[in-house]
Structure formats: structure tokens, C-alpha cells
Phi, psi and omega in degrees: 000127180268133180273130178256117179263129176257137177283160178293136180289142179276149176275132180288111182257015182297322182267358181298319179295322178296318180294317179298319179296317178295319177297318179299314179297318179301312182290326177293322182285322186270347182278137175261143180252132175282130180244126176290133179249153179269203180284129177277082184232126178273124180287147179293153181293157177297137178293148179288157186301319183287344180272352179296127178246155182288136181298336180288344180272354181278119179267152182299329181290344178270005181247124179260105187272121179239118180242141174239121182271182183292340178269012180062030175265142183262126178242109183246122181052038176084001181235145177294140180215146174279148182300329181293341179266350186296319182300311180294321178297318179293319179297318178298319180294312184295317187264027184293316180053038174082003180296313178261120182294343179267002183244184187297151180288316178199167183300331180291334182261351183288129179233133176255121180259115182250125177221139180233164177276156178297335181271003180295137177290145181301317183296321179295316179300315180294320179298319179295315178300318180296320179295320179293318178295323180294326177299313178295319180298318180294319178295318179294320177298315180297316180294320181289326176294320178292319187273318186243350181075015179227158175292156182301319182295336183268357182285159174278176188299316182290324178292320177298320180297322179295318179291320178296330177290326177290320182232074179289136182277103181245092177243116180261120180252120179270161178294140181300144178228174175268072182269348183268355178091351179275134180266000000 
């Protein structure tokens, strides 16, 4: 009797590559990727050509200097200030209209200069930016309520443009430096 040995049957792997490819596509399509987002900040519109003013006409009294050091302390016009007071200080500066001879002449000429230290915490920087933007928003809301009887956000495009012309948002941000002494 002759023994007949049969070999082990092989598994057909021809479609295995197709299945792996389909699984790969399925997982790529159904997987969500987390994307880091930056600051949700709308940049101010480009100034119109006739509104461009010569840099030589900017007087020091029309610049509101805001510095944030590495210890997250706010230095406004050379004096320490709490962030909670910044909004009112900025509104007083912008809306001065010549009352204080050491402050801005009018809202169109008022410029806020913001500079921070490289060691400033991100949250402090954002809080300062938000307070400055809120100062402009409150002034614009007040002006639009007086002039049109509506909030600034509810105005039409031409009315908003008129209010923005009254209170142009001029915030100058300088490149961070080592002003706090930390290396």
C-alpha cells in the first residue's frame, strides 16, 4: 500500500490585500482629525486711501502705550494697572476729545500701542487684547445708540461704516521683546 500524503491546503490570500486596502480607506474616511486653531480674531479692514495720515503728524499724546512684562503685569502710560481697569482707561483715552491735554485729541487720532514681553503668558495677552477690543465695542455701541437708536451689531453696512469712522480701531502691536528682564 502506498501512502499518499496530502499537503496542507493553502489559504487563498489573493483578496487579502483588497480587504486590507478597503479597511484602510474606511478608517481614513471615518476618522476625525483634531486641528489646532489659532485666535478667532477678525482683523480690522484696510484703511481707505484718503484716511492715510502721515506718520510725522502723530503726536505722542495720541498714543496710549500698553506694556505687558514677563511677570504678566500691565504697565499703562508708565504706571502699573490691573487688567480690569484697562477697558475704562482705554475708553477715557480714546473718547477724550481734548479735555485732558495729556491725552488724545479725538477718537480718530487715538492710537493704542500694545507691546508684550516674550515671557508673557498667552492668557494674559489675550485678556489684554479682549479688553482693548471691548473698549472700542462699547464706544461704538454708545455712539450707534445715540445716533441711530440701535446697537452697533444691528446696524446696516453704511451705518456701521459711519460709526467706524467716528471710532476707528487703531491698535498697533509691536514685536515682543525682553522688557521684563527674563532671558
